[in-house]
TORVOFI-772385 format. One record per residue (C-alpha): residue number from 1; residue in three letters; x negated, y, z. Coordinates in Angstrom, 3 decimals. Layout:
! TORVOFI-772385
{r NUM; ALA; {X; Y; Z}}
...
END
This chain:
! TORVOFI-772385
{r 1; MET; {-47.704; -161.346; 68.545}}
{r 2; LYS; {-49.915; -158.318; 67.958}}
{r 3; THR; {-48.996; -158.262; 64.256}}
{r 4; PHE; {-45.297; -158.493; 65.131}}
{r 5; LEU; {-45.615; -155.606; 67.609}}
{r 6; ILE; {-47.322; -153.397; 65.043}}
{r 7; LEU; {-44.638; -154.223; 62.497}}
{r 8; TYR; {-41.888; -153.480; 65.041}}
{r 9; ILE; {-43.432; -150.109; 65.933}}
{r 10; SER; {-43.824; -149.211; 62.267}}
{r 11; VAL; {-40.190; -149.985; 61.527}}
{r 12; ALA; {-39.078; -148.001; 64.592}}
{r 13; LEU; {-41.178; -144.996; 63.577}}
{r 14; PHE; {-39.804; -145.155; 60.038}}
{r 15; ALA; {-36.252; -145.286; 61.389}}
{r 16; PHE; {-36.972; -142.332; 63.687}}
{r 17; SER; {-38.446; -140.391; 60.775}}
{r 18; GLU; {-35.386; -141.137; 58.652}}
{r 19; ALA; {-33.079; -140.001; 61.471}}
{r 20; THR; {-34.938; -136.755; 62.088}}
{r 21; ASP; {-35.049; -136.044; 58.338}}
{r 22; GLU; {-31.297; -136.464; 58.030}}
{r 23; LYS; {-29.801; -133.453; 56.316}}
{r 24; LYS; {-27.671; -131.134; 58.415}}
{r 25; ASN; {-24.142; -130.481; 57.225}}
{r 26; VAL; {-22.324; -127.139; 57.077}}
{r 27; LEU; {-18.649; -126.467; 57.825}}
{r 28; PHE; {-17.943; -122.930; 56.623}}
{r 29; ILE; {-14.737; -121.300; 57.922}}
{r 30; VAL; {-13.603; -117.866; 56.708}}
{r 31; VAL; {-10.507; -116.060; 58.025}}
{r 32; ASP; {-8.926; -113.130; 56.215}}
{r 33; ASP; {-8.305; -109.839; 58.060}}
{r 34; LEU; {-9.243; -111.218; 61.485}}
{r 35; ARG; {-10.724; -108.637; 63.804}}
{r 36; PRO; {-12.392; -109.805; 67.062}}
{r 37; ASP; {-8.969; -109.742; 68.744}}
{r 38; ILE; {-9.324; -113.233; 70.201}}
{r 39; GLY; {-10.035; -114.732; 73.590}}
{r 40; ALA; {-13.686; -115.395; 72.751}}
{r 41; TYR; {-14.185; -111.622; 72.543}}
{r 42; GLY; {-12.462; -110.824; 75.818}}
{r 43; GLN; {-8.913; -110.332; 74.533}}
{r 44; THR; {-6.975; -112.558; 76.917}}
{r 45; TYR; {-3.525; -111.567; 75.611}}
{r 46; VAL; {-4.139; -113.422; 72.314}}
{r 47; HIS; {-3.564; -117.189; 72.266}}
{r 48; THR; {-6.561; -118.683; 70.432}}
{r 49; PRO; {-7.639; -121.746; 72.456}}
{r 50; ASN; {-9.316; -123.602; 69.584}}
{r 51; ILE; {-11.460; -120.720; 68.380}}
{r 52; ASP; {-12.280; -119.944; 72.027}}
{r 53; GLN; {-13.452; -123.523; 72.531}}
{r 54; LEU; {-15.619; -123.262; 69.423}}
{r 55; ALA; {-17.144; -120.107; 70.907}}
{r 56; LYS; {-18.076; -122.028; 74.059}}
{r 57; GLU; {-20.180; -124.319; 71.877}}
{r 58; SER; {-21.558; -121.606; 69.579}}
{r 59; LEU; {-23.745; -118.538; 69.510}}
{r 60; VAL; {-21.266; -115.646; 69.418}}
{r 61; PHE; {-22.346; -112.410; 67.748}}
{r 62; ASP; {-20.737; -109.453; 69.510}}
{r 63; ARG; {-21.856; -106.962; 66.865}}
{r 64; ALA; {-21.437; -108.457; 63.411}}
{r 65; TYR; {-20.330; -106.368; 60.428}}
{r 66; CYS; {-19.084; -106.849; 56.885}}
{r 67; GLN; {-20.558; -104.962; 53.947}}
{r 68; GLN; {-17.244; -103.654; 52.586}}
{r 69; ALA; {-13.951; -103.852; 54.427}}
{r 70; ILE; {-11.826; -105.445; 51.742}}
{r 71; CYS; {-11.483; -109.009; 50.492}}
{r 72; ALA; {-13.058; -109.366; 47.049}}
{r 73; PRO; {-16.146; -107.155; 47.515}}
{r 74; SER; {-16.875; -108.633; 50.947}}
{r 75; ARG; {-16.694; -112.194; 49.628}}
{r 76; ASN; {-18.806; -111.390; 46.578}}
{r 77; SER; {-21.352; -110.072; 49.049}}
{r 78; PHE; {-21.595; -112.818; 51.676}}
{r 79; MET; {-21.247; -115.654; 49.165}}
{r 80; THR; {-24.295; -114.333; 47.300}}
{r 81; GLY; {-26.336; -112.822; 50.142}}
{r 82; ARG; {-26.355; -109.464; 48.363}}
{r 83; ARG; {-24.831; -106.075; 49.077}}
{r 84; PRO; {-22.014; -104.477; 47.035}}
{r 85; ASP; {-24.379; -102.062; 45.303}}
{r 86; THR; {-26.168; -105.146; 43.935}}
{r 87; THR; {-23.128; -107.309; 43.131}}
{r 88; LYS; {-21.528; -104.235; 41.478}}
{r 89; ALA; {-18.232; -105.408; 42.967}}
{r 90; TRP; {-16.486; -102.605; 44.856}}
{r 91; ASN; {-12.941; -103.344; 43.648}}
{r 92; PHE; {-10.509; -106.077; 42.545}}
{r 93; ILE; {-11.714; -105.930; 38.939}}
{r 94; ASP; {-15.410; -106.803; 39.002}}
{r 95; HIS; {-17.444; -109.754; 40.262}}
{r 96; PHE; {-21.067; -110.850; 40.539}}
{r 97; ARG; {-20.930; -113.371; 37.639}}
{r 98; GLU; {-20.625; -110.648; 35.031}}
{r 99; PRO; {-23.394; -110.497; 32.397}}
{r 100; GLY; {-26.140; -108.174; 33.513}}
{r 101; VAL; {-25.324; -108.665; 37.189}}
{r 102; GLY; {-25.592; -112.145; 38.696}}
{r 103; LEU; {-24.757; -114.579; 35.932}}
{r 104; ASN; {-27.692; -116.768; 36.939}}
{r 105; TRP; {-27.635; -116.201; 40.693}}
{r 106; THR; {-27.311; -119.196; 42.978}}
{r 107; SER; {-24.391; -118.716; 45.364}}
{r 108; LEU; {-24.487; -119.896; 48.984}}
{r 109; PRO; {-22.568; -123.179; 48.408}}
{r 110; GLN; {-24.400; -123.651; 45.112}}
{r 111; TYR; {-27.744; -123.499; 46.919}}
{r 112; PHE; {-26.721; -126.403; 49.105}}
{r 113; LYS; {-25.441; -128.251; 46.032}}
{r 114; LYS; {-28.828; -127.791; 44.358}}
{r 115; HIS; {-30.434; -129.449; 47.380}}
{r 116; GLY; {-28.383; -132.612; 47.161}}
{r 117; TYR; {-25.275; -131.635; 49.098}}
{r 118; PHE; {-21.671; -132.345; 48.245}}
{r 119; SER; {-20.239; -128.821; 47.968}}
{r 120; SER; {-16.490; -128.303; 48.080}}
{r 121; GLY; {-14.120; -125.479; 48.917}}
{r 122; VAL; {-10.447; -125.057; 49.756}}
{r 123; GLY; {-8.343; -121.931; 50.259}}
{r 124; LYS; {-9.505; -118.337; 50.125}}
{r 125; LEU; {-13.303; -118.394; 50.066}}
{r 126; TYR; {-13.763; -116.297; 46.968}}
{r 127; HIS; {-10.972; -113.854; 46.186}}
{r 128; PRO; {-8.748; -115.356; 43.450}}
{r 129; ASN; {-10.486; -115.041; 40.043}}
{r 130; LEU; {-13.322; -112.898; 41.410}}
{r 131; PRO; {-15.420; -114.664; 40.124}}
{r 132; PRO; {-13.157; -116.431; 37.602}}
{r 133; ASN; {-11.865; -119.901; 38.465}}
{r 134; PHE; {-13.386; -119.679; 41.956}}
{r 135; ASP; {-16.895; -119.895; 40.472}}
{r 136; PRO; {-17.335; -123.497; 39.203}}
{r 137; PRO; {-21.151; -123.442; 39.640}}
{r 138; SER; {-20.611; -123.266; 43.405}}
{r 139; TRP; {-18.871; -126.628; 43.712}}
{r 140; SER; {-19.496; -130.330; 43.100}}
{r 141; ASP; {-17.450; -132.316; 40.575}}
{r 142; LEU; {-14.510; -129.967; 40.118}}
{r 143; ASP; {-12.681; -132.550; 38.013}}
{r 144; LYS; {-12.473; -134.877; 41.001}}
{r 145; PHE; {-12.338; -132.218; 43.719}}
{r 146; PRO; {-10.628; -129.156; 42.236}}
{r 147; PHE; {-10.757; -125.879; 44.111}}
{r 148; VAL; {-7.375; -125.586; 45.826}}
{r 149; TYR; {-5.684; -122.266; 46.507}}
{r 150; PRO; {-1.997; -123.074; 47.146}}
{r 151; SER; {0.723; -120.501; 46.585}}
{r 152; PRO; {2.999; -119.751; 49.556}}
{r 153; GLN; {6.775; -119.685; 49.292}}
{r 154; GLY; {9.762; -118.837; 51.410}}
{r 155; CYS; {9.490; -115.089; 52.128}}
{r 156; PRO; {10.667; -112.031; 50.216}}
{r 157; ASN; {7.854; -110.269; 48.412}}
{r 158; HIS; {6.290; -107.258; 50.078}}
{r 159; THR; {7.575; -107.714; 53.588}}
{r 160; VAL; {5.309; -106.949; 56.505}}
{r 161; TRP; {6.290; -109.934; 58.619}}
{r 162; CYS; {8.186; -113.164; 58.091}}
{r 163; PRO; {8.452; -115.894; 60.765}}
{r 164; LEU; {9.781; -119.152; 59.253}}
{r 165; PRO; {10.640; -122.711; 60.281}}
{r 166; ARG; {7.610; -125.012; 60.282}}
{r 167; ASN; {9.121; -127.478; 57.803}}
{r 168; GLY; {9.051; -126.806; 54.066}}
{r 169; THR; {6.279; -125.514; 51.795}}
{r 170; TYR; {6.052; -122.040; 53.238}}
{r 171; PHE; {2.472; -121.953; 54.403}}
{r 172; SER; {-0.487; -122.057; 52.047}}
{r 173; ASP; {-2.880; -122.425; 54.980}}
{r 174; VAL; {-1.141; -125.637; 56.065}}
{r 175; ASN; {-1.524; -127.007; 52.546}}
{r 176; SER; {-5.181; -125.965; 52.461}}
{r 177; THR; {-5.793; -127.688; 55.781}}
{r 178; GLU; {-4.241; -130.940; 54.559}}
{r 179; VAL; {-6.491; -130.969; 51.492}}
{r 180; PHE; {-9.536; -130.045; 53.549}}
{r 181; LEU; {-8.973; -132.871; 56.025}}
{r 182; LYS; {-8.974; -135.328; 53.117}}
{r 183; ARG; {-12.320; -133.968; 51.974}}
{r 184; LEU; {-13.702; -134.386; 55.460}}
{r 185; GLN; {-12.585; -138.000; 55.331}}
{r 186; TYR; {-14.289; -138.378; 51.953}}
{r 187; VAL; {-17.683; -137.165; 53.190}}
{r 188; ALA; {-17.396; -139.259; 56.357}}
{r 189; LYS; {-16.929; -142.341; 54.181}}
{r 190; SER; {-19.473; -141.440; 51.485}}
{r 191; LYS; {-22.062; -140.309; 54.075}}
{r 192; GLU; {-23.169; -137.543; 51.708}}
{r 193; PRO; {-24.607; -134.385; 53.269}}
{r 194; PHE; {-22.017; -131.678; 52.749}}
{r 195; PHE; {-21.249; -127.999; 52.554}}
{r 196; LEU; {-17.491; -127.765; 53.027}}
{r 197; GLY; {-15.758; -124.402; 53.068}}
{r 198; ILE; {-12.203; -123.437; 53.922}}
{r 199; GLY; {-10.671; -119.982; 53.741}}
{r 200; PHE; {-7.574; -119.161; 55.789}}
{r 201; HIS; {-5.298; -116.416; 54.492}}
{r 202; LYS; {-3.584; -115.445; 57.737}}
{r 203; PRO; {-3.482; -113.048; 59.548}}
{r 204; HIS; {-3.563; -111.213; 56.209}}
{r 205; LEU; {-0.369; -109.400; 55.263}}
{r 206; SER; {2.350; -110.431; 54.853}}
{r 207; TRP; {2.466; -111.950; 58.324}}
{r 208; ARG; {4.032; -115.280; 57.352}}
{r 209; PHE; {3.781; -117.808; 60.195}}
{r 210; PRO; {5.794; -120.597; 61.837}}
{r 211; GLU; {8.270; -118.945; 64.165}}
{r 212; GLU; {7.197; -121.266; 67.003}}
{r 213; PHE; {4.107; -119.098; 67.538}}
{r 214; LEU; {6.212; -116.196; 68.738}}
{r 215; LYS; {6.597; -118.075; 72.036}}
{r 216; TYR; {3.117; -116.922; 73.010}}
{r 217; TYR; {4.247; -113.302; 72.706}}
{r 218; PRO; {7.726; -113.138; 74.286}}
{r 219; GLY; {9.285; -109.823; 73.377}}
{r 220; ILE; {7.683; -106.647; 72.128}}
{r 221; ASP; {7.784; -104.911; 75.513}}
{r 222; ASN; {4.698; -106.883; 76.569}}
{r 223; ILE; {2.722; -105.780; 73.498}}
{r 224; ALA; {0.534; -102.725; 74.038}}
{r 225; PRO; {0.455; -100.218; 71.156}}
{r 226; ALA; {-2.666; -98.350; 70.113}}
{r 227; LYS; {-3.728; -95.673; 72.567}}
{r 228; HIS; {-5.212; -93.373; 69.926}}
{r 229; ARG; {-2.566; -93.253; 67.222}}
{r 230; LEU; {-3.997; -90.387; 65.169}}
{r 231; PRO; {-7.227; -90.095; 63.160}}
{r 232; PRO; {-10.423; -89.000; 64.934}}
{r 233; GLU; {-10.759; -85.318; 65.716}}
{r 234; GLY; {-12.954; -83.637; 63.122}}
{r 235; MET; {-12.759; -86.560; 60.691}}
{r 236; PRO; {-13.195; -85.647; 57.005}}
{r 237; PRO; {-9.951; -86.604; 55.203}}
{r 238; VAL; {-11.859; -88.787; 52.731}}
{r 239; ALA; {-12.540; -91.222; 55.577}}
{r 240; TRP; {-8.841; -92.059; 56.018}}
{r 241; HIS; {-6.726; -94.461; 53.968}}
{r 242; GLU; {-2.937; -94.527; 53.585}}
{r 243; CYS; {-2.741; -98.336; 53.997}}
{r 244; ILE; {0.766; -99.668; 54.596}}
{r 245; SER; {3.262; -97.412; 52.850}}
{r 246; GLU; {6.955; -97.306; 52.040}}
{r 247; ASN; {6.362; -98.083; 48.377}}
{r 248; ARG; {4.413; -101.278; 49.202}}
{r 249; TYR; {6.483; -102.896; 51.944}}
{r 250; SER; {10.254; -102.953; 51.884}}
{r 251; ASP; {10.630; -103.292; 55.648}}
{r 252; VAL; {8.542; -100.202; 56.489}}
{r 253; HIS; {10.872; -97.224; 56.533}}
{r 254; PHE; {8.885; -94.297; 57.862}}
{r 255; PRO; {6.228; -91.998; 56.417}}
{r 256; ILE; {2.571; -92.943; 56.674}}
{r 257; ASN; {0.159; -90.022; 56.688}}
{r 258; LEU; {-2.621; -88.372; 58.628}}
{r 259; THR; {-0.378; -86.629; 61.111}}
{r 260; THR; {2.620; -88.941; 61.644}}
{r 261; PRO; {1.863; -92.060; 63.727}}
{r 262; PHE; {3.962; -95.211; 63.580}}
{r 263; PRO; {6.773; -95.287; 66.160}}
{r 264; ILE; {5.794; -97.221; 69.296}}
{r 265; GLU; {8.419; -99.944; 68.815}}
{r 266; SER; {7.278; -100.536; 65.235}}
{r 267; GLN; {3.664; -100.789; 66.388}}
{r 268; GLN; {4.635; -103.382; 68.985}}
{r 269; MET; {6.604; -105.418; 66.451}}
{r 270; MET; {3.743; -105.397; 63.972}}
{r 271; ARG; {1.102; -106.238; 66.544}}
{r 272; ARG; {3.218; -109.130; 67.779}}
{r 273; ALA; {3.426; -110.479; 64.236}}
{r 274; TYR; {-0.339; -110.120; 63.702}}
{r 275; TYR; {-1.086; -111.950; 66.947}}
{r 276; ALA; {1.366; -114.755; 66.104}}
{r 277; ALA; {-0.248; -115.169; 62.678}}
{r 278; THR; {-3.650; -115.298; 64.387}}
{r 279; SER; {-2.447; -118.019; 66.768}}
{r 280; PHE; {-1.106; -119.958; 63.779}}
{r 281; THR; {-4.521; -119.902; 62.125}}
{r 282; ASP; {-6.141; -120.910; 65.412}}
{r 283; SER; {-3.985; -124.054; 65.473}}
{r 284; LEU; {-5.238; -125.055; 62.009}}
{r 285; VAL; {-8.847; -124.411; 63.009}}
{r 286; GLY; {-8.215; -126.796; 65.896}}
{r 287; GLU; {-7.007; -129.523; 63.529}}
{r 288; ILE; {-10.196; -129.237; 61.494}}
{r 289; LEU; {-12.542; -129.235; 64.477}}
{r 290; ASP; {-10.742; -132.227; 65.992}}
{r 291; SER; {-11.094; -134.136; 62.730}}
{r 292; LEU; {-14.787; -133.268; 62.480}}
{r 293; LYS; {-15.310; -134.740; 65.935}}
{r 294; ASN; {-13.102; -137.791; 65.430}}
{r 295; LEU; {-14.916; -138.667; 62.203}}
{r 296; GLY; {-18.253; -138.639; 64.020}}
{r 297; LEU; {-19.586; -135.642; 62.076}}
{r 298; ALA; {-19.751; -132.954; 64.773}}
{r 299; ASP; {-23.235; -133.631; 66.138}}
{r 300; ASN; {-24.893; -133.182; 62.749}}
{r 301; THR; {-22.829; -130.284; 61.429}}
{r 302; ILE; {-23.300; -126.521; 61.645}}
{r 303; VAL; {-19.937; -124.802; 62.080}}
{r 304; SER; {-19.911; -121.211; 60.847}}
{r 305; PHE; {-16.795; -119.156; 61.651}}
{r 306; HIS; {-16.223; -115.552; 60.642}}
{r 307; ALA; {-13.775; -113.088; 59.103}}
{r 308; ASP; {-14.272; -111.294; 55.807}}
{r 309; HIS; {-13.692; -107.935; 57.524}}
{r 310; GLY; {-11.810; -106.438; 60.442}}
{r 311; TRP; {-8.394; -104.808; 60.662}}
{r 312; GLN; {-6.848; -101.743; 62.277}}
{r 313; LEU; {-3.634; -102.216; 64.248}}
{r 314; GLY; {-2.525; -98.602; 64.503}}
{r 315; GLU; {-5.780; -97.143; 65.828}}
{r 316; HIS; {-6.551; -93.928; 63.901}}
{r 317; ASN; {-3.032; -94.356; 62.425}}
{r 318; GLU; {-4.467; -97.072; 60.188}}
{r 319; TRP; {-2.757; -100.398; 59.406}}
{r 320; CYS; {-5.300; -102.052; 57.164}}
{r 321; LYS; {-9.014; -102.469; 56.542}}
{r 322; MET; {-10.223; -100.134; 53.746}}
{r 323; THR; {-12.236; -97.763; 55.954}}
{r 324; ASN; {-15.716; -97.518; 57.411}}
{r 325; PHE; {-14.557; -97.402; 61.018}}
{r 326; GLU; {-15.792; -99.941; 63.560}}
{r 327; LEU; {-12.452; -101.743; 63.617}}
{r 328; ALA; {-12.488; -102.301; 59.856}}
{r 329; THR; {-16.133; -103.327; 59.519}}
{r 330; ARG; {-16.686; -105.364; 62.701}}
{r 331; VAL; {-15.915; -109.071; 62.439}}
{r 332; PRO; {-15.890; -112.104; 64.712}}
{r 333; LEU; {-18.895; -114.305; 63.945}}
{r 334; MET; {-19.837; -117.496; 65.745}}
{r 335; ILE; {-22.117; -120.304; 64.621}}
{r 336; ARG; {-22.244; -123.701; 66.298}}
{r 337; VAL; {-25.570; -125.520; 65.905}}
{r 338; PRO; {-25.558; -128.654; 68.091}}
{r 339; TRP; {-29.340; -129.067; 68.036}}
{r 340; LYS; {-29.908; -125.458; 69.185}}
{r 341; LYS; {-29.038; -126.066; 72.832}}
{r 342; ALA; {-30.381; -122.724; 74.064}}
{r 343; ALA; {-27.766; -120.875; 72.003}}
{r 344; MET; {-24.665; -122.929; 72.750}}
{r 345; GLY; {-22.024; -120.981; 74.636}}
{r 346; LYS; {-24.123; -117.802; 74.574}}
{r 347; LYS; {-23.437; -114.290; 73.292}}
{r 348; THR; {-25.860; -111.945; 71.613}}
{r 349; ASN; {-25.840; -108.182; 71.173}}
{r 350; ALA; {-28.144; -108.417; 68.171}}
{r 351; LEU; {-26.822; -106.517; 65.166}}
{r 352; ALA; {-25.756; -108.912; 62.421}}
{r 353; GLU; {-24.213; -108.631; 58.964}}
{r 354; LEU; {-22.253; -111.053; 56.820}}
{r 355; VAL; {-24.914; -110.650; 54.152}}
{r 356; ASP; {-27.187; -112.474; 56.636}}
{r 357; LEU; {-25.143; -115.688; 56.513}}
{r 358; TYR; {-26.775; -117.115; 53.385}}
{r 359; PRO; {-30.393; -117.069; 54.635}}
{r 360; THR; {-29.282; -117.976; 58.167}}
{r 361; LEU; {-27.411; -121.139; 57.205}}
{r 362; VAL; {-30.209; -122.192; 54.869}}
{r 363; ASP; {-32.720; -121.835; 57.720}}
{r 364; LEU; {-30.549; -123.561; 60.328}}
{r 365; ALA; {-29.961; -126.494; 57.992}}
{r 366; GLY; {-33.716; -126.883; 57.479}}
{r 367; LEU; {-33.662; -126.208; 53.729}}
{r 368; PRO; {-36.467; -124.349; 51.933}}
{r 369; PRO; {-35.993; -120.562; 52.101}}
{r 370; ALA; {-34.160; -119.162; 49.095}}
{r 371; SER; {-37.036; -116.813; 48.315}}
{r 372; GLU; {-36.471; -116.932; 44.567}}
{r 373; GLU; {-32.964; -115.535; 45.056}}
{r 374; ASN; {-34.112; -112.116; 46.336}}
{r 375; LEU; {-31.454; -112.158; 49.033}}
{r 376; GLU; {-30.726; -108.895; 50.821}}
{r 377; GLY; {-29.727; -110.371; 54.147}}
{r 378; THR; {-31.991; -111.298; 57.042}}
{r 379; SER; {-32.023; -114.738; 58.605}}
{r 380; LEU; {-30.579; -114.739; 62.121}}
{r 381; ALA; {-32.021; -118.189; 62.874}}
{r 382; ALA; {-34.640; -116.871; 65.317}}
{r 383; ILE; {-31.858; -115.577; 67.593}}
{r 384; PHE; {-30.756; -119.167; 68.212}}
{r 385; ASP; {-34.046; -119.735; 70.025}}
{r 386; ASP; {-33.908; -116.427; 71.902}}
{r 387; VAL; {-30.465; -114.851; 72.214}}
{r 388; ASN; {-31.997; -111.595; 73.447}}
{r 389; ARG; {-33.966; -111.160; 70.249}}
{r 390; SER; {-33.003; -108.674; 67.496}}
{r 391; VAL; {-33.933; -108.991; 63.843}}
{r 392; LYS; {-32.652; -105.637; 62.556}}
{r 393; ASN; {-32.041; -102.155; 63.928}}
{r 394; ALA; {-28.980; -101.261; 61.843}}
{r 395; SER; {-26.130; -102.723; 59.820}}
{r 396; LEU; {-24.787; -101.193; 56.608}}
{r 397; SER; {-21.217; -101.018; 55.328}}
{r 398; GLN; {-19.651; -98.942; 52.578}}
{r 399; TYR; {-16.337; -98.051; 51.022}}
{r 400; PRO; {-15.388; -96.212; 47.797}}
{r 401; ARG; {-12.740; -93.546; 47.298}}
{r 402; CYS; {-11.227; -92.907; 43.875}}
{r 403; ASN; {-9.267; -89.660; 44.120}}
{r 404; PRO; {-11.382; -86.735; 42.885}}
{r 405; ASP; {-9.806; -84.617; 45.622}}
{r 406; PRO; {-11.668; -85.571; 48.853}}
{r 407; THR; {-8.844; -84.120; 50.962}}
{r 408; SER; {-6.217; -86.439; 49.469}}
{r 409; GLU; {-4.576; -89.153; 51.561}}
{r 410; ASN; {-3.971; -91.262; 48.445}}
{r 411; ASN; {-7.442; -92.489; 47.536}}
{r 412; GLY; {-7.160; -96.216; 46.809}}
{r 413; CYS; {-9.813; -97.922; 44.709}}
{r 414; ILE; {-9.043; -101.610; 44.393}}
{r 415; GLN; {-7.777; -101.418; 40.793}}
{r 416; THR; {-9.995; -98.560; 39.620}}
{r 417; ASN; {-12.902; -99.110; 37.262}}
{r 418; ARG; {-16.203; -98.761; 39.110}}
{r 419; THR; {-17.257; -96.010; 36.690}}
{r 420; ASN; {-14.318; -93.936; 37.936}}
{r 421; ILE; {-15.155; -94.096; 41.630}}
{r 422; SER; {-15.206; -90.540; 42.946}}
{r 423; PHE; {-16.978; -90.918; 46.298}}
{r 424; MET; {-18.827; -93.579; 48.227}}
{r 425; GLY; {-18.969; -93.683; 51.987}}
{r 426; TYR; {-22.083; -95.341; 53.427}}
{r 427; SER; {-21.772; -96.236; 57.099}}
{r 428; MET; {-24.636; -97.338; 59.329}}
{r 429; ARG; {-24.164; -98.918; 62.745}}
{r 430; THR; {-27.169; -98.661; 65.054}}
{r 431; ASP; {-27.452; -99.755; 68.648}}
{r 432; ARG; {-25.805; -96.528; 69.793}}
{r 433; TYR; {-24.213; -94.747; 66.830}}
{r 434; ARG; {-22.012; -95.172; 63.815}}
{r 435; TYR; {-23.141; -92.683; 61.200}}
{r 436; THR; {-21.340; -92.222; 57.873}}
{r 437; GLU; {-22.005; -90.057; 54.825}}
{r 438; TRP; {-19.390; -89.567; 52.125}}
{r 439; VAL; {-21.110; -88.545; 48.908}}
{r 440; LYS; {-20.299; -87.945; 45.256}}
{r 441; TRP; {-20.570; -91.110; 43.135}}
{r 442; ASN; {-22.321; -91.123; 39.770}}
{r 443; GLY; {-20.137; -93.410; 37.667}}
{r 444; THR; {-22.675; -93.556; 34.844}}
{r 445; LYS; {-25.653; -94.609; 36.942}}
{r 446; LEU; {-23.475; -96.368; 39.569}}
{r 447; LYS; {-25.403; -94.630; 42.308}}
{r 448; PRO; {-24.693; -92.100; 45.054}}
{r 449; GLU; {-25.606; -88.443; 44.675}}
{r 450; TRP; {-26.954; -87.838; 48.150}}
{r 451; GLU; {-27.165; -84.101; 47.683}}
{r 452; ASN; {-23.397; -83.834; 47.089}}
{r 453; HIS; {-21.797; -84.444; 50.482}}
{r 454; VAL; {-18.041; -84.304; 51.048}}
{r 455; GLY; {-18.075; -85.513; 54.634}}
{r 456; VAL; {-20.294; -86.643; 57.512}}
{r 457; GLU; {-19.201; -88.647; 60.561}}
{r 458; LEU; {-21.024; -89.421; 63.791}}
{r 459; TYR; {-19.554; -91.530; 66.601}}
{r 460; ASP; {-21.319; -92.381; 69.840}}
{r 461; HIS; {-21.037; -95.995; 71.056}}
{r 462; GLN; {-23.086; -95.583; 74.216}}
{r 463; ASN; {-21.801; -97.998; 76.891}}
{r 464; ASP; {-19.583; -99.783; 74.375}}
{r 465; ASP; {-19.223; -103.429; 75.446}}
{r 466; GLU; {-17.105; -104.129; 72.331}}
{r 467; THR; {-13.998; -105.198; 74.280}}
{r 468; ASP; {-11.973; -101.955; 74.084}}
{r 469; PHE; {-10.744; -101.353; 70.534}}
{r 470; ASP; {-9.420; -97.892; 71.416}}
{r 471; ALA; {-12.229; -96.307; 73.402}}
{r 472; PHE; {-14.653; -95.232; 70.671}}
{r 473; GLU; {-14.718; -93.374; 67.345}}
{r 474; ASN; {-11.985; -90.945; 68.326}}
{r 475; VAL; {-14.017; -87.715; 68.005}}
{r 476; ASN; {-16.414; -86.935; 65.179}}
{r 477; ILE; {-19.421; -85.326; 66.882}}
{r 478; ALA; {-21.543; -84.731; 63.758}}
{r 479; SER; {-21.291; -80.922; 63.808}}
{r 480; LYS; {-22.461; -80.777; 67.440}}
{r 481; ASN; {-25.501; -83.026; 66.965}}
{r 482; PRO; {-27.512; -81.767; 63.974}}
{r 483; SER; {-30.784; -83.345; 65.116}}
{r 484; VAL; {-29.186; -86.779; 65.492}}
{r 485; VAL; {-27.523; -86.372; 62.089}}
{r 486; LYS; {-30.843; -85.480; 60.485}}
{r 487; MET; {-32.565; -88.516; 62.000}}
{r 488; LEU; {-29.793; -90.949; 61.094}}
{r 489; SER; {-29.379; -89.519; 57.605}}
{r 490; LYS; {-32.986; -90.357; 56.787}}
{r 491; GLN; {-32.568; -93.847; 58.218}}
{r 492; LEU; {-29.360; -94.379; 56.221}}
{r 493; HIS; {-30.929; -93.296; 52.928}}
{r 494; ASN; {-33.852; -95.648; 53.496}}
{r 495; LEU; {-31.472; -98.493; 54.312}}
{r 496; VAL; {-29.375; -97.962; 51.182}}
{r 497; GLY; {-32.564; -97.741; 49.132}}
{r 498; HIS; {-31.373; -95.513; 46.291}}
END
């Protein structure tokens, strides 16, 4: 009897050890162009019940920021855990897998793959072909599980908004979701630990969505336009971007410039379309989270949800990302970790950056730290044990400008060789301030020339609870606060590191 009892205890302990050593899965959700304009961030006029429910089970970061407010550079950054000045990707030409940059780096999904995980992606995780072919080293068995990025149909090219019937093959995000659900079923059956990523394209322009989602926003009269419809007072012109223009979108028929705001009715129409596209994406997120639960995978899976950057809906007369303002750089970020009970349903004011995701997810999953990768982010894992804790005192974003005239309104950079960048704007968000320096760019050394300023911005965020998208960054106070500028300039230069 004694021998049997010892054997029983030994088997039980072994089983317990096996259970506690079970690898933690990761479900990685990225949404394009989604600012924190959702219920989880206090915006009750937007219908996002599924994302809001995820927030109730997650740690929600109120102050999370991207490293560059445009798709390809941001994704090159957070998928490698390195900043744009290291990935050398500031445009839609370059990528981190180029020789002499990060040919041998281990990407975030690749790191999980190296540790025995099934790694698979669907939709817009990397920007198409940046890196080429959606970076094969990141994924497991591409012959059997190809990276899927469906092409949408059904709308005229270059239209700002396009509600459509739900039937048909109009929606790439619906197709992505269908493929992703099959991969969830695969891992549930195979019982492999997994890193599964899905990238939703909406609410990116054009605003293509099933027309049924307009029911949540009946009529434009109930849609509030931006309160501050002109750029900040005292803003250097280099900080502004032309964004939506007549020569890009056939259904925009009015001038876009520094001094002419969108008509109110047009703002309401466009905001309604953005919100409907957001609600559409929310419905697909709900399908995925329901499937995760129904397949019995939820309790052992980290769910990471974030946008690649923010978006401006008429504030500062901007209708895009492509700036260093709070609304372009701030993103929704929530991470659900079922075994971190103290963090579930909580919010934190700790500053966070998308470059932090790589080390954070590695830590939360219990994998060895990726010390050999020389990551530039900071793990946020400690905040899940103490939501009042901070791990950094500033976040860093940047954006290039490619017109040699810093007063020009036409300064796009996405198809310009990085050696021909004219200026780089480095923007630092501290607990109280957003401080930005626009400086001459050395295209030979690919470095800023700090001594050659073309603009400085300082915005005070004292008493900002992050729920009012119009209340801050409307007056540049740099010229009236030289001592603050001097202090923050030194901090910014140290943060950039060159």
